[in-house]
Each structure stands twice: as C-alpha cells, then as structure tokens.
C-alpha positions in Angstrom: 13.3 53.3 227.7 11.9 56.3 225.9 12.2 60.0 227.0 9.7 61.7 229.4 8.1 63.3 226.6 7.0 60.0 225.1 6.5 58.4 228.5 4.0 61.1 229.5 2.0 60.6 226.2 2.0 56.8 226.5 0.6 56.9 229.9 -2.2 59.0 228.8 -3.4 56.4 226.1 -1.6 57.1 222.9 -3.2 57.8 219.6 -3.7 54.7 217.5 -2.4 55.7 214.3 -1.0 53.9 211.3 -0.3 54.3 207.6 -2.5 53.8 204.5 -1.8 50.4 203.1 -1.0 51.9 199.7 1.6 54.0 201.0 5.2 52.4 200.5 7.5 52.7 203.4 11.1 54.2 202.4 14.3 54.1 204.5 15.7 57.4 205.7 19.6 57.3 206.0 20.8 57.6 209.6 23.8 60.0 210.0 25.7 59.1 212.9 27.4 62.3 214.1 29.2 61.3 217.1 29.1 59.1 220.1 29.3 59.9 224.0 30.2 57.3 226.6 28.1 56.6 229.4 29.7 57.8 232.7 30.0 60.9 235.1 32.9 62.6 233.4 32.4 66.2 232.0 31.7 64.9 228.3 29.9 61.7 229.4 26.3 61.1 229.8 25.2 59.9 233.2 22.7 57.2 233.5 23.6 55.3 236.5 21.2 54.2 239.2 20.5 56.6 241.8 18.9 55.3 245.2 17.8 52.1 243.3 16.3 54.0 240.3 17.8 53.9 237.0 17.4 56.8 234.5 15.3 58.8 236.9 15.8 62.3 235.3 15.3 63.6 232.0 17.9 63.7 229.1 17.1 66.0 226.2 18.5 67.0 222.8 18.3 69.8 220.5 20.4 71.1 217.3 20.6 74.6 216.3 22.9 76.2 213.8 24.8 72.8 213.4 25.5 72.5 217.3 24.2 70.0 219.7 22.8 70.8 223.1 22.2 68.0 225.5 20.7 68.3 229.1 21.7 65.4 231.4 19.4 65.3 234.5 21.4 62.7 236.3 24.5 64.6 235.7 23.1 68.0 236.6 24.5 69.8 233.4 24.0 70.9 229.9 26.5 70.2 227.3 27.3 71.9 223.9 29.0 69.9 221.2 30.0 70.7 217.6 29.0 68.3 214.8 32.3 66.2 215.5 31.4 65.6 219.2 34.0 68.3 220.7 32.7 69.6 224.0 32.4 73.4 223.6 30.6 74.3 226.6 29.4 72.8 229.9 26.7 74.6 232.1 26.8 72.8 235.7 26.7 74.4 239.0 29.6 74.1 241.4 27.1 74.1 244.5 23.7 73.0 245.2 21.2 75.3 246.8 17.9 74.6 248.8 16.3 78.0 247.7 14.9 79.1 244.4 17.9 81.0 242.3 18.0 84.7 242.5 21.4 85.5 240.8 24.4 83.7 239.4 25.7 82.8 243.0 22.6 81.1 244.2 21.5 79.1 241.1 21.7 75.3 240.9 20.4 72.2 239.1 17.9 70.1 241.1 16.1 68.0 238.4 17.2 69.6 235.1 15.1 68.4 232.2 13.9 69.5 228.8 15.6 72.4 226.9 15.3 74.7 224.1 17.4 77.6 222.4 16.7 80.6 220.6 19.3 83.1 219.1 20.5 84.4 222.4 19.7 82.1 225.3 19.6 78.4 226.3 16.5 77.5 228.5 16.1 74.5 230.6 13.4 73.2 232.9 14.3 72.5 236.4 12.5 71.8 239.7 12.6 73.5 243.0 13.1 71.5 246.1 10.3 69.4 247.2 9.9 70.8 250.8 10.0 74.2 249.4 7.2 73.4 246.8 5.0 72.0 249.7 4.9 75.3 251.3 1.3 77.2 251.0 2.7 79.4 248.4 3.1 76.7 245.8 -0.2 74.8 246.2 -2.8 75.9 243.9 -6.3 75.1 245.4 -8.5 76.8 243.0 -9.5 73.4 241.5 -9.5 71.6 244.8 -9.7 72.0 248.4 -8.1 69.2 249.8 -6.0 69.8 252.9 -3.9 66.6 252.2 -0.5 67.7 250.8 0.6 64.5 249.9 -2.3 63.9 247.6 -0.4 64.8 244.4 -3.5 63.4 242.1 -5.8 66.0 243.6 -4.0 69.3 244.1 -1.8 71.3 241.9 1.7 71.5 242.9 3.9 74.3 241.4 7.3 73.1 241.6 8.9 73.7 238.3 10.9 76.8 236.9 12.9 77.5 233.7 16.2 78.7 234.1 18.1 80.5 231.3 21.7 81.2 230.4 23.5 83.2 227.8 25.7 81.5 225.0 28.7 81.7 227.3 26.8 79.8 230.0 26.4 82.6 232.4 23.0 82.3 234.4 20.7 85.1 233.7 17.4 84.5 235.6 14.6 82.0 236.1 11.0 82.3 234.7 7.8 81.3 236.6 4.3 81.1 235.3 3.8 85.0 235.7 7.3 86.0 234.4 10.7 86.7 235.7 11.2 85.1 239.1 7.5 84.4 239.2 5.6 81.5 241.0 6.8 78.2 239.9 4.9 76.2 237.1 2.9 73.0 237.5 4.5 70.2 235.7 6.0 71.3 232.5 5.4 68.8 229.5 7.8 70.7 227.1 9.2 74.1 226.2 9.8 75.6 222.7 11.0 78.8 221.1 9.1 80.2 218.0 9.8 82.4 215.0 9.6 85.5 217.1 11.9 84.0 219.6 9.3 83.7 222.2 9.2 81.0 224.8 6.2 78.6 224.7 5.7 76.5 227.8 3.1 73.5 227.8 2.1 72.6 231.2 -0.5 70.0 232.4 -2.3 69.2 235.7 -5.0 66.7 236.6 -7.7 69.3 235.5 -6.2 71.3 232.7 -3.3 72.0 230.3 -2.0 75.5 229.8 0.1 77.2 227.1 2.1 80.1 228.3 4.0 82.6 226.2 7.1 84.8 227.2 9.2 87.1 225.5 12.8 85.8 225.2 13.8 87.8 228.2 11.0 86.1 230.3 8.4 88.7 230.4 4.9 87.2 230.6 2.7 87.5 227.3 -0.4 85.4 227.9 -1.9 82.2 229.0 -4.3 79.7 227.3 -6.0 77.1 229.3 -7.2 73.8 227.8 -9.8 72.6 230.3 -10.4 68.8 230.3 -14.1 69.4 231.1 -14.5 71.2 227.9 -12.7 69.2 225.3 -14.3 68.9 222.0 -16.8 65.9 221.7 -17.3 63.5 218.7 -20.2 64.2 216.8 -23.1 61.7 216.8 -21.5 59.7 219.6 -23.3 60.4 222.7 -21.3 57.9 225.1 -18.0 58.9 223.8 -15.2 60.1 226.1 -12.5 62.6 224.8 -8.9 61.9 225.9 -6.0 64.5 225.4 -2.7 63.1 224.4 -0.6 65.8 223.7 -0.2 69.6 222.9 2.3 70.6 220.3 2.8 74.4 219.4 3.0 75.7 216.0 6.1 77.7 215.9 5.2 79.6 212.8 1.6 80.4 213.8 -0.1 81.6 217.0 -1.8 78.2 217.4 -1.4 74.8 219.2 -2.2 71.3 218.0 -4.2 69.3 220.4 -4.1 65.6 219.9 -7.2 64.0 221.1 -8.5 60.4 221.1 -12.1 59.4 221.4 -13.2 56.1 223.1 -16.8 54.5 223.5 -17.8 54.0 227.0 -19.8 50.7 227.7 -21.5 50.6 231.2 -23.3 47.9 233.1 -27.1 48.7 232.9 -27.5 47.5 236.5 -24.6 49.0 238.4 -23.6 51.8 236.0 -20.2 50.8 236.2 -17.8 51.1 233.2 -17.3 47.8 231.4 -15.0 48.8 228.7 -13.5 51.8 226.7 -13.2 50.9 223.0 -11.2 53.1 220.6 -13.1 55.1 218.0 -10.7 57.5 216.3 -8.2 60.2 216.9 -7.8 63.6 215.8 -5.6 66.6 215.8 -7.4 70.0 216.7 -6.0 73.3 215.8 -6.4 75.8 218.6 -6.2 79.4 218.1 -4.3 81.2 220.9 -5.3 84.7 220.1 -9.0 83.7 219.6 -8.8 81.1 222.3 -11.0 78.6 220.4 -10.7 75.6 218.2 -10.5 76.4 214.4 -10.4 73.3 212.5 -9.2 69.6 212.9 -8.0 66.6 211.1 -8.7 63.0 211.4 -5.6 60.9 212.3 -5.4 58.1 209.6 -5.7 54.6 211.0 -4.4 51.4 209.4 -2.2 48.4 210.3 1.4 47.4 210.7 1.7 43.6 210.0 -1.9 43.1 211.3 -1.6 45.1 214.3 -2.6 48.8 215.3 0.4 51.0 215.7 0.8 53.5 218.4 2.1 57.0 217.0 3.2 59.9 218.6 2.7 63.5 217.4 6.2 64.7 217.4 6.2 68.2 215.9 4.8 70.6 213.3 7.2 72.0 210.8 6.9 75.1 208.6 3.5 75.5 209.8 1.9 72.6 207.8 3.8 69.4 208.1 3.2 67.1 210.9 5.8 64.5 212.0 4.5 61.4 213.8 7.0 58.8 215.4 6.1 55.2 216.0 7.6 52.0 217.1 6.7 49.4 214.4 7.5 45.9 213.6 6.8 44.5 216.9 8.8 47.2 218.6 11.9 46.3 216.6 12.2 49.5 214.6 10.9 53.1 214.6 9.0 54.8 211.8 8.4 58.6 210.9 5.2 59.3 209.0 4.8 63.0 207.5 1.4 64.4 206.8 0.0 67.8 205.8 -2.1 69.7 208.2 -5.2 68.1 206.6 -3.9 64.6 207.3 -2.9 63.6 203.9 0.1 61.3 204.3 3.3 62.6 202.4 5.7 60.0 203.3 6.3 57.0 205.5 9.9 56.3 206.5 11.8 53.7 208.3 14.4 55.3 210.6 16.8 52.6 210.3 16.9 52.3 214.2 17.5 48.9 215.8 15.7 49.1 218.9 16.9 45.7 220.4 19.7 47.6 222.6 18.1 50.9 222.8 17.4 51.8 226.5 16.6 55.5 226.1 15.8 57.8 223.2 15.0 61.4 222.8 13.9 63.1 219.4 14.1 66.8 218.2 13.2 68.5 215.1 15.3 71.6 214.1 13.6 75.0 213.5 13.1 76.2 210.9 14.7 73.5 208.8 12.7 70.3 209.9 15.7 68.1 210.3 15.0 65.1 212.9 17.8 64.6 215.3 17.9 61.9 218.0 19.9 60.6 221.0 19.9 57.0 221.1 21.4 55.4 224.1 22.6 51.7 224.7 24.1 50.5 228.1 27.5 51.6 227.0 27.1 54.7 224.8 24.8 57.4 223.5 24.8 58.0 219.6 23.8 61.3 218.3 22.1 61.0 214.9 20.3 63.1 212.5 17.9 62.2 209.4 17.6 64.8 206.6 14.1 65.1 206.7 14.2 68.7 205.4 15.1 67.4 202.1 11.7 65.7 201.9 10.2 69.0 202.4 12.2 70.6 199.8 11.1 67.9 197.3 7.5 68.6 198.3 8.0 72.3 197.3 9.3 73.7 200.7 
C-alpha cells in the first residue's frame, strides 16, 4: 500500500508520464538509516488492523537537520529519531477528548496524519470528532444546498485541523482555515513549510482546491482557490476535459504547481452519453499566488517503460526549479525517480533500488532546502527509514 498522498493522486487519474527513450537510467544508492519494528510500543509503528480495516490512518515521514520525524496515525503519535534510530521524543496524548483542543490539557489525536516542520514548530494534520463535524457550524453550503448531511460527495465537511508543538513536544495551539483556533479545514491533502517559515496548506473538495498560507505562529495570510470549473483548457481540443491531479507548492517562490491531465471525450451521437475518455497529454501549470493567475506551463514528457505507459506522481519541486517525479516501473516491481527542470527537460532518470515485492506501505519526503529524498518503506514485519542523496545530483548540475 502506498501513502494517502499517493492514493489520493491515483484515485484522481494520475498523469501518464515516462522517460525519453534516449535517457539512460542510473541507479541511486539507497542508504538504510535504521529500522523500526511493527507494533504498539513507543518506538514501534502501529499498522495493526482496527475494526477489520488495515492501515486505516496515515503514517508520514520527514527529515530536517539530520533528524527524522514520523507520524503514526494508528499509534496516535509523533516520533523523533536521530540518524541511528534512537528515539529522542514522542508526542502522544495521555487522554482522548471529544472537543476541539483549546489548551495543553484538552488536546488529543483523533486521526493524526501528514506532518511538516520548520525551525521552531512541528505541525500535524488531525481530524475533529465526526459527530462534532456534522454540526451546522462545520458544513459549508456555499457550493451546495443539500440538506442530507450524509451526502459526503455533495457538501463540504470542514473536519480537519492542524495542531502544532514546540521542539520539546509541548502543545501550542491548533490552526483552522481562518487562523488560530479557526473553523476546521475541508480535507487537507498536504502541508508544507516554505523558505519564510510560513505554513502552506493544500486542501481539496468536490468543487475546488485551496491553498492557504499562515505565519509560523498560525496567523492567516491569504487563501487562493483553484476552481475545478475554471481549469486551463487544452488549445485546439474542443471536446477535451481537464482533470486536476495534484497541487505542490514551490517553497522558494510564491507559486504552486498544478498538475493537470487532459482527456478526449467521445460521446454517443444518439444518447449524448460518454463512451470513452482517452488520454491526450499532461502538463504542469505554474500558478502565481500573488497574482492569482496561471503564468506558464510545461508539458510532461511521455514515453514507454518496457512497452507500457508509466504512471508518474509529481512529488516535489526543489530549489525552485527541479521537479521530482516518482513512479512504479518494471511492472510494479521497482520505483523510479525522474528529475526535470521547470521547462520539462529531463536531467536524470534513476532506479531507487527498491524491491516492491514485500512493501505494503511507503511514504516519501524531500528535505528542504537540500533536496534529499527520504522514504519510509514498510514490510509486514518492519519499517525501513531510507535516504537517497539526490542533492548530489543537483550539485553536479550546478546547484
């Protein structure tokens, strides 16, 4: 199983991307830093079944200043390790609360998920109790007037918050979409910290995606909305449909990368029903958060891997100009990293030296600002924390 970040992208019809046949694939050395056992002890990862559902909650990884931070949804905890695997800090509540947290005595983890870190704080996405979220205060009807609260596809349910802690694990506060102790967010796809220590939150709903920016203390800065009804259209293709795959913020510049796929719709002349949706191409559009507009785009190259199209995921942008894409290749047996510049020129194609045959869960993270790829690779019995020195590739390229 792959992480929620990748699952969400895959369920929204991933970009078809592959390498130029003339690009030789290199192999990146995988540095295995340490291994964690699977279990429910304080230094273990909890992947056990809950109510018949396996791996129901997110587990995420990041690395900063040589230290590894791992959030474990099922275990309801954040763990901090050094590069040798020694547990330095565990953040986990001693109690559970049915209300939104207001102070260090009332906070709890309900469904902890993705995390980010800046110089001062650790941030983690969490959900408020479902019964609380169904109250009228947390249902956004601006795009929909349905009265059926169980219709999760048609109304916007604001049920997620971002809790943050200092480096000692002390609870500070939570962030909602309008700032400290604000209204909960709709579904949060991911969170980031940029070069100014600001927190960037990417959310998605049935109708639109939003990019929120906050100061590191949680004060609201601005919101940008990417409306699904007003996505860029492919030129000279009247019957094309645009599908949004993912949005990744550029942590160096005030812009986001919007990954789009274009499809050709074929309809039945008599009934008007859609017969097929055929892939045309994929692009990355650069959206300026200050101007609130698209400023440029690049085509995502398409090729073949052993005669088959390869599904690539836009993973990150590094140093404001290097795009990282991750794909399962060789029939799903391995994983490949492709690095391009911001115009789509392929700088390198690399085998990550991962044997997928026993991997049941994976999560990747790129360090900022170095650009080192790290990964959490889980088997049934243990979780390996790994890194690939992709920063050396960027140095060789002149950065």
